[in-house]
N, CA, C and O atoms as CSV, one atom per row, in Angstrom:
chain,resi,resn,atom,element,x,y,z
A,1,UNK,N,N,112.253,96.067,105.754
A,1,UNK,CA,C,113.345,96.851,105.418
A,1,UNK,C,C,114.216,97.317,106.647
A,1,UNK,O,O,113.531,98.245,107.078
A,2,UNK,N,N,115.197,97.236,107.376
A,2,UNK,CA,C,115.299,98.600,108.531
A,2,UNK,C,C,116.420,99.575,106.850
A,2,UNK,O,O,116.114,100.637,106.308
A,3,UNK,N,N,117.598,98.687,106.525
A,3,UNK,CA,C,118.415,99.501,105.873
A,3,UNK,C,C,117.780,99.300,104.109
A,3,UNK,O,O,117.497,98.254,103.524
A,4,UNK,N,N,117.685,101.271,103.429
A,4,UNK,CA,C,117.414,100.829,102.226
A,4,UNK,C,C,118.498,100.868,101.160
A,4,UNK,O,O,118.338,100.729,99.948
A,5,UNK,N,N,120.116,101.172,102.109
A,5,UNK,CA,C,120.756,101.291,101.047
A,5,UNK,C,C,120.520,98.760,100.841
A,5,UNK,O,O,120.885,98.438,99.710
A,6,UNK,N,N,120.209,97.909,101.420
A,6,UNK,CA,C,120.205,96.755,101.844
A,6,UNK,C,C,119.473,95.950,100.140
A,6,UNK,O,O,119.578,94.844,99.611
A,7,UNK,N,N,118.494,97.727,99.665
A,7,UNK,CA,C,117.951,96.432,98.409
A,7,UNK,C,C,118.494,97.458,97.323
A,7,UNK,O,O,118.439,98.686,97.257
A,8,UNK,N,N,118.978,96.594,96.591
A,8,UNK,CA,C,119.739,97.677,95.121
A,8,UNK,C,C,119.123,97.374,94.040
A,8,UNK,O,O,118.739,96.313,93.548
A,9,UNK,N,N,119.054,99.180,93.534
A,9,UNK,CA,C,118.139,98.819,92.340
A,9,UNK,C,C,118.149,97.401,90.868
A,9,UNK,O,O,119.174,97.051,90.283
A,10,UNK,N,N,117.356,97.086,90.714
A,10,UNK,CA,C,117.010,96.346,90.223
A,10,UNK,C,C,116.647,95.540,91.218
A,10,UNK,O,O,116.470,96.702,91.582
A,11,UNK,N,N,116.274,94.575,92.253
A,11,UNK,CA,C,115.995,94.005,93.259
A,11,UNK,C,C,114.387,93.721,93.093
A,11,UNK,O,O,113.648,94.684,92.889
A,12,UNK,N,N,113.822,92.326,93.186
A,12,UNK,CA,C,112.315,92.532,92.826
A,12,UNK,C,C,111.967,91.528,94.114
A,12,UNK,O,O,112.248,90.448,94.632
A,13,UNK,N,N,110.825,93.175,94.270
A,13,UNK,CA,C,110.232,93.177,96.129
A,13,UNK,C,C,108.657,93.077,96.401
A,13,UNK,O,O,107.665,93.486,95.797
A,14,UNK,N,N,108.879,92.321,97.627
A,14,UNK,CA,C,107.103,92.478,97.516
A,14,UNK,C,C,107.150,93.373,98.439
A,14,UNK,O,O,107.979,93.356,99.349
A,15,UNK,N,N,105.895,94.600,98.228
A,15,UNK,CA,C,105.715,95.520,99.419
A,15,UNK,C,C,104.289,94.432,100.163
A,15,UNK,O,O,103.349,93.762,99.735
A,16,UNK,N,N,104.750,94.718,101.175
A,16,UNK,CA,C,104.023,94.124,102.122
A,16,UNK,C,C,102.767,94.901,102.601
A,16,UNK,O,O,101.645,94.457,102.843
A,17,UNK,N,N,103.215,96.116,102.673
A,17,UNK,CA,C,101.952,96.705,102.591
A,17,UNK,C,C,101.279,96.681,101.280
A,17,UNK,O,O,100.764,95.603,100.981
A,18,UNK,N,N,101.234,97.109,100.907
A,18,UNK,CA,C,100.612,96.643,99.326
A,18,UNK,C,C,99.900,95.639,98.600
A,18,UNK,O,O,98.870,95.547,97.931
A,19,UNK,N,N,100.979,94.822,99.042
A,19,UNK,CA,C,100.620,93.498,98.854
A,19,UNK,C,C,101.209,93.179,96.812
A,19,UNK,O,O,101.209,92.128,96.171
A,20,UNK,N,N,101.536,94.310,96.478
A,20,UNK,CA,C,101.846,94.593,94.911
A,20,UNK,C,C,104.040,94.092,94.686
A,20,UNK,O,O,105.044,94.546,95.235
A,21,UNK,N,N,103.906,93.431,94.040
A,21,UNK,CA,C,105.482,93.098,93.670
A,21,UNK,C,C,105.894,94.333,93.032
A,21,UNK,O,O,105.264,94.746,92.059
A,22,UNK,N,N,106.824,94.916,93.459
A,22,UNK,CA,C,108.110,95.466,91.955
A,22,UNK,C,C,109.986,95.750,92.055
A,22,UNK,O,O,110.749,95.555,93.001
A,23,UNK,N,N,110.194,96.153,90.980
A,23,UNK,CA,C,111.662,96.312,90.615
A,23,UNK,C,C,111.875,97.634,91.831
A,23,UNK,O,O,111.088,98.505,92.201
A,24,UNK,N,N,113.062,97.377,92.167
A,24,UNK,CA,C,113.293,98.642,93.054
A,24,UNK,C,C,113.873,100.090,92.098
A,24,UNK,O,O,115.074,99.829,92.028
A,25,UNK,N,N,113.734,101.057,91.558
A,25,UNK,CA,C,114.337,102.009,90.692
A,25,UNK,C,C,114.820,102.729,91.088
A,25,UNK,O,O,115.510,103.503,90.424
A,26,UNK,N,N,114.697,102.785,92.149
A,26,UNK,CA,C,115.478,104.582,93.083
A,26,UNK,C,C,115.439,104.805,94.209
A,26,UNK,O,O,114.757,103.856,94.597
A,27,UNK,N,N,115.716,105.490,95.239
A,27,UNK,CA,C,116.254,105.823,96.216
A,27,UNK,C,C,115.704,107.824,96.295
A,27,UNK,O,O,116.365,108.794,95.926
A,28,UNK,N,N,114.373,107.789,96.881
A,28,UNK,CA,C,113.629,109.153,97.523
A,28,UNK,C,C,113.973,109.663,98.257
A,28,UNK,O,O,114.104,110.515,97.378
A,29,UNK,N,N,114.331,110.124,99.143
A,29,UNK,CA,C,114.047,110.899,101.210
A,29,UNK,C,C,114.128,109.495,102.365
A,29,UNK,O,O,114.545,109.257,103.498
A,30,UNK,N,N,113.701,109.067,101.668
A,30,UNK,CA,C,113.226,107.931,103.358
A,30,UNK,C,C,111.742,107.020,102.200
A,30,UNK,O,O,110.683,106.672,102.722
A,31,UNK,N,N,111.948,106.869,101.122
A,31,UNK,CA,C,110.944,105.396,100.619
A,31,UNK,C,C,111.295,105.344,99.531
A,31,UNK,O,O,111.741,106.205,98.772
A,32,UNK,N,N,111.083,104.217,99.410
A,32,UNK,CA,C,111.792,103.404,97.606
A,32,UNK,C,C,110.861,103.360,96.307
A,32,UNK,O,O,109.690,103.449,95.936
A,33,UNK,N,N,111.516,103.261,96.088
A,33,UNK,CA,C,110.920,104.157,93.963
A,33,UNK,C,C,110.864,102.842,93.499
A,33,UNK,O,O,111.921,102.330,93.131
A,34,UNK,N,N,109.300,101.875,93.424
A,34,UNK,CA,C,109.398,100.700,92.752
A,34,UNK,C,C,108.297,100.614,91.400
A,34,UNK,O,O,107.651,101.661,91.365
A,35,UNK,N,N,108.038,99.983,90.657
A,35,UNK,CA,C,107.621,99.656,89.212
A,35,UNK,C,C,107.198,98.306,88.995
A,35,UNK,O,O,107.955,97.369,89.249
A,36,UNK,N,N,105.853,98.112,88.468
A,36,UNK,CA,C,106.020,97.044,88.355
A,36,UNK,C,C,107.112,95.306,87.382
A,36,UNK,O,O,107.473,95.671,86.263
A,37,UNK,N,N,107.493,93.990,87.643
A,37,UNK,CA,C,107.987,93.583,87.440
A,37,UNK,C,C,107.834,93.996,85.206
A,37,UNK,O,O,108.873,93.896,84.553
A,38,UNK,N,N,106.745,94.320,84.609
A,38,UNK,CA,C,106.722,94.340,83.285
A,38,UNK,C,C,106.877,95.109,83.301
A,38,UNK,O,O,107.823,95.295,82.536
A,39,UNK,N,N,106.358,96.612,84.027
A,39,UNK,CA,C,106.373,97.803,83.215
A,39,UNK,C,C,105.287,98.597,83.977
A,39,UNK,O,O,104.436,98.016,84.650
A,40,UNK,N,N,105.347,100.150,83.834
A,40,UNK,CA,C,103.903,100.197,84.390
A,40,UNK,C,C,104.320,101.731,85.493
A,40,UNK,O,O,105.477,102.150,85.536
A,41,UNK,N,N,103.472,102.225,86.092
A,41,UNK,CA,C,103.379,103.469,87.100
A,41,UNK,C,C,104.238,102.946,87.933
A,41,UNK,O,O,104.216,101.775,88.312
A,42,UNK,N,N,105.004,103.757,88.245
A,42,UNK,CA,C,106.175,103.461,90.042
A,42,UNK,C,C,105.522,104.247,91.041
A,42,UNK,O,O,105.229,105.443,91.029
A,43,UNK,N,N,105.356,103.413,91.862
A,43,UNK,CA,C,104.761,104.097,93.271
A,43,UNK,C,C,105.974,104.335,94.474
A,43,UNK,O,O,107.061,104.661,93.998
A,44,UNK,N,N,105.941,104.264,95.341
A,44,UNK,CA,C,107.308,104.718,97.412
A,44,UNK,C,C,106.361,103.967,97.528
A,44,UNK,O,O,105.215,103.690,97.174
A,45,UNK,N,N,107.671,103.586,98.479
A,45,UNK,CA,C,106.235,103.080,99.259
A,45,UNK,C,C,107.902,103.013,100.643
A,45,UNK,O,O,109.060,103.283,100.322
A,46,UNK,N,N,107.487,102.633,101.908
A,46,UNK,CA,C,108.925,102.381,103.136
A,46,UNK,C,C,109.466,101.081,102.736
A,46,UNK,O,O,108.870,100.058,102.399
A,47,UNK,N,N,111.225,101.428,102.885
A,47,UNK,CA,C,112.003,100.103,102.701
A,47,UNK,C,C,111.873,99.512,103.637
A,47,UNK,O,O,112.789,98.690,103.613
A,48,UNK,N,N,110.924,99.283,105.089
A,48,UNK,CA,C,110.450,98.859,106.101
A,48,UNK,C,C,109.373,97.985,106.280
A,48,UNK,O,O,108.993,97.160,107.110
A,49,UNK,N,N,108.865,98.653,104.760
A,49,UNK,CA,C,107.448,97.325,104.250
A,49,UNK,C,C,107.853,96.687,102.893
A,49,UNK,O,O,107.024,96.287,102.076
A,50,UNK,N,N,109.484,96.615,102.687
A,50,UNK,CA,C,109.650,95.822,101.651
A,50,UNK,C,C,110.796,94.342,101.688
A,50,UNK,O,O,111.941,94.459,102.124
A,51,UNK,N,N,110.174,92.833,101.090
A,51,UNK,CA,C,110.911,92.032,101.205
A,51,UNK,C,C,111.388,91.978,100.027
A,51,UNK,O,O,110.694,92.149,99.025
A,52,UNK,N,N,113.012,91.658,100.004
A,52,UNK,CA,C,113.155,91.247,98.413
A,52,UNK,C,C,112.791,89.983,98.377
A,52,UNK,O,O,112.752,89.284,99.389
A,53,UNK,N,N,112.436,89.498,96.990
A,53,UNK,CA,C,112.117,88.218,97.066
A,53,UNK,C,C,112.670,87.199,96.553
A,53,UNK,O,O,113.694,87.375,97.213
A,54,UNK,N,N,113.054,85.727,95.598
A,54,UNK,CA,C,113.481,85.537,95.374
A,54,UNK,C,C,113.237,84.566,93.924
A,54,UNK,O,O,112.176,84.583,93.299
A,55,UNK,N,N,114.186,83.906,93.620
A,55,UNK,CA,C,114.117,83.598,91.793
A,55,UNK,C,C,112.543,82.326,91.645
A,55,UNK,O,O,111.858,82.074,90.653
A,56,UNK,N,N,112.456,81.841,92.917
A,56,UNK,CA,C,111.412,81.548,92.421
A,56,UNK,C,C,110.020,82.226,92.755
A,56,UNK,O,O,109.096,82.181,91.944
A,57,UNK,N,N,109.923,82.771,93.818
A,57,UNK,CA,C,109.472,84.092,93.683
A,57,UNK,C,C,108.681,84.571,92.541
A,57,UNK,O,O,107.474,84.426,92.350
A,58,UNK,N,N,109.924,85.415,91.508
A,58,UNK,CA,C,109.928,86.318,90.093
A,58,UNK,C,C,108.973,84.946,88.748
A,58,UNK,O,O,108.293,85.252,87.768
A,59,UNK,N,N,109.393,83.199,89.378
A,59,UNK,CA,C,109.513,82.845,87.897
A,59,UNK,C,C,107.456,83.081,88.346
A,59,UNK,O,O,106.610,83.292,87.476
A,60,UNK,N,N,107.116,82.947,90.033
A,60,UNK,CA,C,106.195,82.928,90.404
A,60,UNK,C,C,104.623,83.908,90.019
A,60,UNK,O,O,103.448,83.627,89.784
A,61,UNK,N,N,105.701,85.529,90.161
A,61,UNK,CA,C,105.172,87.088,90.155
A,61,UNK,C,C,104.700,86.373,88.889
A,61,UNK,O,O,103.669,85.703,88.953
A,62,UNK,N,N,105.606,86.496,87.359
A,62,UNK,CA,C,105.442,85.717,85.959
A,62,UNK,C,C,104.567,85.214,85.480
A,62,UNK,O,O,103.902,85.543,84.498
A,63,UNK,N,N,104.437,83.637,86.719
A,63,UNK,CA,C,103.619,83.263,85.834
A,63,UNK,C,C,102.000,83.571,86.742
A,63,UNK,O,O,101.256,82.591,86.716
A,64,UNK,N,N,101.478,84.746,87.459
A,64,UNK,CA,C,100.106,84.611,87.656
A,64,UNK,C,C,99.859,86.391,86.770
A,64,UNK,O,O,98.788,86.983,86.633
A,65,UNK,N,N,101.215,86.837,86.321
A,65,UNK,CA,C,101.140,87.993,85.111
A,65,UNK,C,C,100.452,87.308,83.917
A,65,UNK,O,O,99.529,87.807,83.273
A,66,UNK,N,N,100.894,86.357,83.744
A,66,UNK,CA,C,100.477,86.146,82.578
A,66,UNK,C,C,98.918,85.253,82.039
A,66,UNK,O,O,98.244,85.183,81.011
A,67,UNK,N,N,98.885,84.666,83.458
A,67,UNK,CA,C,97.323,84.387,84.093
A,67,UNK,C,C,96.669,85.043,83.555
A,67,UNK,O,O,96.138,84.639,82.521
A,68,UNK,N,N,96.418,86.431,84.075
A,68,UNK,CA,C,95.236,87.386,84.193
A,68,UNK,C,C,95.856,87.661,82.564
A,68,UNK,O,O,95.120,87.176,81.704
A,69,UNK,N,N,97.005,88.315,82.072
A,69,UNK,CA,C,96.838,88.346,81.287
A,69,UNK,C,C,95.530,87.285,79.765
A,69,UNK,O,O,94.594,87.571,79.018
A,70,UNK,N,N,96.199,86.322,80.052
A,70,UNK,CA,C,95.609,85.057,79.421
A,70,UNK,C,C,93.568,85.838,79.566
A,70,UNK,O,O,92.801,86.602,78.982
A,71,UNK,N,N,93.652,84.799,80.928
A,71,UNK,CA,C,92.349,85.386,81.149
A,71,UNK,C,C,91.295,87.504,81.007
A,71,UNK,O,O,90.406,88.300,81.309
A,72,UNK,N,N,92.123,87.244,80.523
A,72,UNK,CA,C,91.482,89.529,79.721
A,72,UNK,C,C,91.523,88.830,78.840
A,72,UNK,O,O,90.333,88.939,78.545
A,73,UNK,N,N,91.942,88.093,78.049
A,73,UNK,CA,C,91.578,87.760,76.382
A,73,UNK,C,C,93.228,89.127,75.638
A,73,UNK,O,O,93.241,89.289,74.418
A,74,UNK,N,N,93.708,89.452,76.003
A,74,UNK,CA,C,95.456,90.297,76.270
A,74,UNK,C,C,96.385,89.535,75.191
A,74,UNK,O,O,97.576,89.827,75.086
């Protein structure tokens, strides 16, 4: 994304550099702060490495996370 303001706080995004999905939490300097969709430690990403996800992508990431939890016995 070339314009960090195009991403609103709360937007679910894919960090293409790390391959992680996160929600936009804040903007600091030239970085966007992301947090995993269901909580966890925030990380910083460059705005140009982010791609907003749609509702289908959101559902897919939730299913993947639930599957991972069920396999690990959580």
